[in-house]
C-alpha positions as CSV (number, residue, x, y, z in Angstrom):
1,X,6.7,-34.7,88.1
2,X,5.0,-38.3,87.2
3,X,4.6,-41.5,88.8
4,X,5.1,-44.9,87.4
5,X,2.6,-47.7,88.4
6,X,3.0,-51.7,89.0
7,X,0.1,-53.7,89.3
8,X,0.4,-57.6,90.0
9,X,-2.1,-60.1,90.1
10,X,-4.5,-57.6,91.3
11,X,-8.3,-59.1,92.2
12,X,-11.3,-56.9,92.9
13,X,-14.6,-58.8,94.0
14,X,-18.2,-57.4,94.8
15,X,-19.9,-60.1,96.7
16,X,-20.1,-63.0,94.1
17,X,-19.1,-60.9,91.1
18,X,-15.2,-60.5,90.2
19,X,-14.8,-57.0,88.6
20,X,-11.0,-57.3,88.2
21,X,-9.4,-60.8,87.8
22,X,-5.9,-61.5,88.5
23,X,-4.6,-58.3,86.5
24,X,-0.8,-57.4,86.1
25,X,0.7,-54.3,84.2
26,X,3.3,-51.5,84.1
27,X,2.4,-47.7,83.4
28,X,5.4,-45.9,82.5
29,X,5.9,-42.4,84.0
30,X,5.0,-39.2,82.1
31,X,2.8,-40.8,79.6
32,X,-0.7,-40.5,78.5
33,X,-2.4,-43.8,79.0
34,X,-5.4,-44.7,77.1
35,X,-7.6,-47.4,79.3
36,X,-9.7,-48.7,76.8
37,X,-13.0,-51.2,77.7
38,X,-16.8,-51.2,77.2
39,X,-19.3,-50.3,79.6
40,X,-18.7,-52.7,82.6
41,X,-15.0,-54.1,81.7
42,X,-13.9,-53.0,85.0
43,X,-12.4,-49.7,84.3
44,X,-13.9,-47.7,86.9
45,X,-13.2,-50.4,89.3
46,X,-9.6,-50.5,88.7
47,X,-9.3,-46.6,88.7
48,X,-10.9,-46.5,91.9
49,X,-8.1,-48.9,93.3
50,X,-5.5,-47.1,91.6
51,X,-7.1,-43.9,93.3
52,X,-6.9,-45.7,96.8
53,X,-10.7,-45.1,96.9
54,X,-11.0,-49.0,97.7
55,X,-8.7,-51.6,98.8
56,X,-8.3,-54.5,96.3
57,X,-8.9,-57.9,97.5
58,X,-5.8,-59.5,96.3
59,X,-2.6,-58.6,94.6
60,X,-0.4,-55.3,94.9
61,X,-0.1,-51.8,93.4
62,X,2.8,-49.9,93.7
63,X,2.5,-46.2,92.7
64,X,6.1,-44.4,92.8
65,X,7.1,-47.1,94.8
66,X,4.8,-47.4,97.3
67,X,1.0,-49.0,98.1
68,X,-1.2,-45.9,97.4
69,X,-3.8,-47.1,100.0
70,X,-4.0,-44.9,103.2
71,X,-0.9,-43.4,101.7
72,X,-0.7,-39.6,102.5
73,X,1.9,-38.5,100.0
74,X,0.5,-40.8,96.9
75,X,-3.5,-39.6,97.7
76,X,-1.9,-36.0,97.8
77,X,-0.4,-36.3,94.3
78,X,-3.3,-38.0,92.9
79,X,-6.6,-36.6,91.2
80,X,-9.4,-38.9,90.0
81,X,-12.1,-37.1,88.2
82,X,-15.1,-39.1,87.2
83,X,-19.1,-38.5,87.0
84,X,-19.3,-37.5,90.6
85,X,-21.8,-34.3,90.1
86,X,-24.3,-35.5,92.7
87,X,-21.3,-36.3,95.5
88,X,-19.5,-33.0,95.6
89,X,-19.3,-31.1,98.9
90,X,-18.9,-28.0,96.7
91,X,-22.3,-28.4,94.5
92,X,-23.6,-25.3,96.2
93,X,-20.7,-23.3,96.1
94,X,-19.9,-20.7,93.5
95,X,-17.3,-21.8,91.0
96,X,-14.9,-18.8,91.8
97,X,-14.9,-19.9,95.6
98,X,-14.3,-23.5,94.5
99,X,-11.4,-22.9,92.2
100,X,-9.8,-20.8,95.1
101,X,-10.5,-23.4,97.9
102,X,-9.0,-26.2,95.5
103,X,-5.9,-23.8,94.8
104,X,-5.4,-23.9,98.5
105,X,-5.8,-27.7,99.0
106,X,-3.5,-28.9,95.7
107,X,0.1,-28.1,96.0
108,X,0.7,-27.9,92.4
109,X,-2.7,-26.5,91.3
110,X,-2.8,-23.2,89.1
111,X,-5.3,-21.0,89.9
112,X,-4.6,-18.7,86.8
113,X,-4.8,-21.7,84.2
114,X,-7.8,-22.7,85.9
115,X,-9.2,-19.5,85.4
116,X,-8.3,-19.4,81.5
117,X,-10.0,-22.8,81.2
118,X,-12.9,-21.5,82.7
119,X,-13.0,-18.8,79.9
120,X,-12.5,-21.4,77.2
121,X,-15.2,-23.3,78.4
122,X,-17.4,-20.4,79.0
123,X,-18.2,-21.1,82.8
124,X,-19.9,-18.3,84.6
125,X,-17.7,-18.1,87.6
126,X,-20.4,-16.5,89.5
127,X,-22.9,-19.3,89.3
128,X,-23.4,-22.3,91.3
129,X,-22.0,-25.8,90.1
130,X,-25.7,-27.2,90.8
131,X,-27.1,-24.5,88.6
132,X,-24.9,-25.6,85.7
133,X,-26.1,-28.3,83.2
134,X,-24.4,-31.5,83.2
135,X,-22.1,-30.8,80.5
136,X,-20.8,-27.5,82.1
137,X,-20.3,-29.9,85.0
138,X,-18.3,-32.1,83.4
139,X,-16.1,-29.1,82.1
140,X,-15.8,-28.2,85.8
141,X,-14.5,-31.6,86.8
142,X,-12.2,-31.5,83.6
143,X,-10.8,-28.1,84.3
144,X,-10.0,-29.3,88.1
145,X,-8.1,-32.5,87.0
146,X,-6.1,-30.1,84.1
147,X,-5.0,-27.4,86.4
148,X,-4.5,-29.7,89.7
149,X,-1.4,-31.1,87.6
150,X,-1.0,-34.0,90.1
151,X,1.9,-36.5,89.6
152,X,-1.0,-39.0,88.7
153,X,-4.1,-37.7,86.9
154,X,-7.1,-39.9,86.2
155,X,-9.9,-39.1,84.0
156,X,-12.6,-41.6,84.0
157,X,-14.7,-40.8,81.1
158,X,-14.9,-37.3,82.1
159,X,-16.1,-35.7,79.1
160,X,-19.6,-37.2,79.7
161,X,-22.2,-34.7,79.0
162,X,-20.1,-32.3,76.9
163,X,-20.9,-31.4,73.2
164,X,-18.4,-32.2,70.2
165,X,-16.9,-28.7,70.3
166,X,-16.4,-28.8,74.3
167,X,-14.8,-32.4,74.1
168,X,-12.4,-31.1,71.5
169,X,-11.3,-28.3,73.6
170,X,-10.7,-31.0,76.4
171,X,-8.5,-33.2,74.4
172,X,-6.2,-30.2,72.8
173,X,-5.9,-29.1,76.3
174,X,-4.7,-32.7,77.9
175,X,-2.2,-32.5,74.9
176,X,-1.2,-28.7,75.2
177,X,-0.5,-28.8,79.2
178,X,1.1,-32.2,79.0
179,X,3.7,-31.1,76.9
180,X,4.4,-28.0,79.4
181,X,4.1,-30.0,82.4
182,X,4.1,-33.9,82.0
183,X,2.4,-36.2,84.5
184,X,1.4,-39.7,84.4
185,X,-2.3,-39.6,82.8
186,X,-4.7,-42.4,82.7
187,X,-7.8,-41.6,80.5
188,X,-10.6,-44.0,80.4
189,X,-12.6,-44.1,77.6
190,X,-15.1,-46.3,75.3
191,X,-15.3,-43.4,72.8
192,X,-12.0,-44.9,71.0
193,X,-12.1,-43.5,67.7
194,X,-12.5,-39.6,69.1
195,X,-9.6,-40.2,71.6
196,X,-7.2,-42.4,70.0
197,X,-4.7,-39.8,69.1
198,X,-4.4,-38.8,72.6
199,X,-2.5,-41.8,73.7
200,X,0.9,-42.7,74.0
201,X,0.3,-45.9,75.4
202,X,-3.0,-48.3,75.3
203,X,-4.1,-50.8,78.1
204,X,-7.2,-52.7,76.7
205,X,-9.5,-54.3,79.2
206,X,-12.4,-56.6,78.7
207,X,-14.2,-58.6,81.7
208,X,-11.7,-57.6,84.3
209,X,-8.9,-59.1,82.3
210,X,-6.1,-57.4,80.5
211,X,-6.5,-57.8,76.4
212,X,-3.6,-56.0,75.2
213,X,-0.9,-53.5,76.4
214,X,1.6,-51.5,74.1
215,X,2.4,-48.2,72.6
216,X,-0.2,-46.7,70.4
217,X,2.1,-47.3,67.5
218,X,2.7,-51.0,68.2
219,X,-0.9,-51.6,68.9
220,X,-2.3,-50.0,65.4
221,X,0.7,-52.0,63.7
222,X,-1.2,-55.3,64.4
223,X,-3.4,-54.7,61.3
224,X,-3.9,-52.6,58.0
225,X,-6.1,-50.9,56.1
226,X,-6.5,-51.7,52.0
227,X,-8.1,-49.3,49.9
228,X,-9.2,-49.6,46.2
229,X,-11.7,-50.8,43.8
230,X,-14.3,-53.0,45.3
231,X,-13.4,-56.1,43.2
232,X,-9.6,-55.9,43.4
233,X,-10.3,-55.4,47.2
234,X,-12.7,-58.5,47.9
235,X,-10.2,-60.7,45.9
236,X,-7.2,-59.4,47.7
237,X,-8.7,-59.8,51.2
238,X,-10.9,-63.0,50.9
239,X,-8.6,-65.1,53.1
240,X,-7.7,-62.4,55.6
241,X,-9.4,-61.3,58.7
242,X,-11.4,-58.3,57.8
243,X,-12.6,-56.4,60.9
244,X,-14.9,-53.6,58.8
245,X,-15.4,-52.4,55.5
246,X,-16.7,-49.1,54.0
247,X,-17.9,-48.7,50.4
248,X,-18.3,-45.5,48.4
249,X,-19.2,-45.7,44.8
250,X,-16.8,-48.2,43.3
251,X,-14.2,-47.7,46.0
252,X,-14.0,-50.2,49.1
253,X,-11.9,-49.7,52.3
254,X,-11.4,-52.6,54.4
255,X,-9.4,-52.8,57.9
256,X,-7.8,-56.3,58.3
257,X,-6.3,-57.8,61.5
258,X,-2.8,-59.6,61.2
259,X,0.4,-58.7,59.4
260,X,1.0,-58.4,55.7
261,X,4.0,-60.7,54.3
262,X,6.4,-58.8,51.8
263,X,4.9,-60.7,48.9
264,X,1.2,-59.6,49.8
265,X,2.5,-56.1,50.1
266,X,4.3,-56.5,46.5
267,X,1.1,-57.9,45.2
268,X,-1.4,-55.1,46.9
269,X,1.0,-52.4,45.1
270,X,0.9,-54.3,41.7
271,X,-2.9,-54.2,41.9
272,X,-3.0,-50.6,42.6
273,X,-4.5,-51.1,46.1
274,X,-3.4,-48.7,49.1
275,X,-2.0,-49.8,52.6
276,X,-3.0,-47.8,55.6
277,X,-2.9,-47.8,59.2
278,X,-5.4,-50.1,61.2
279,X,-8.2,-48.0,63.2
280,X,-7.7,-48.5,67.0
281,X,-11.3,-48.5,67.1
282,X,-11.8,-51.4,64.7
283,X,-9.4,-53.4,66.6
284,X,-10.7,-52.7,70.0
285,X,-14.4,-53.5,68.7
286,X,-12.8,-56.7,67.2
287,X,-10.8,-57.8,70.3
288,X,-13.6,-57.1,72.9
289,X,-16.4,-58.8,70.4
290,X,-14.1,-61.9,69.9
291,X,-13.7,-62.2,73.9
292,X,-17.5,-61.9,74.3
293,X,-18.0,-64.7,71.8
């Protein structure tokens, strides 16, 4: 089971500050949606409204056709995982007990899968959550989010504190379990280069507004990479919008924003230049930087 989301003209304010400004978008059910934005872009505010933690000041939200705020069915079928270690009511309970209690509260929770994940993440079941490191607490939260198998699952930078090998386990488990038990997943991050391969679709926000939304494939088709000898690459890209460049010896690789004409593609091939895909990370940095400027 998975839920579609429709957001229209959403606005959220904190006193004189507008965190989300007249935002409109739709999220398809059963997909992994990457919510990309720099720190302070409005990601957590947006997700807290989708998770019914707070009510928007204007606009509308429909999750599975209904307003989620104070909606028992939608709230029961939504799980919001974020950096909340100090707020957990089960902070002083042992992990094995907490998993059992969560299984009793969540209709789709798979306790056997949670125990399997605990072993993978090397979590000591007989310890209390407050005795764990920040990284292990984040791993515990990730386990809850994965094993809950909620129709709407939200991870808001849930990897904070995890080391690189643990993050890798987390990402692979998202993909593996999504294939077996599809749901709508929103994965908020600013670590774009590390997580881009996870996403079916991308929603990029900056200063509370949507910059772009499309499938991952369509987003990275908005540009390309060019690799070859430094002199030839510089000559070919001198009038193009270069996002980033790397040089190794006499070889240079650049990321370019825009589309190539057939004539340009032919010229690149004739020059022995290699054309590749755009990096989502470089596009993200480029677009958010442009907005700031």
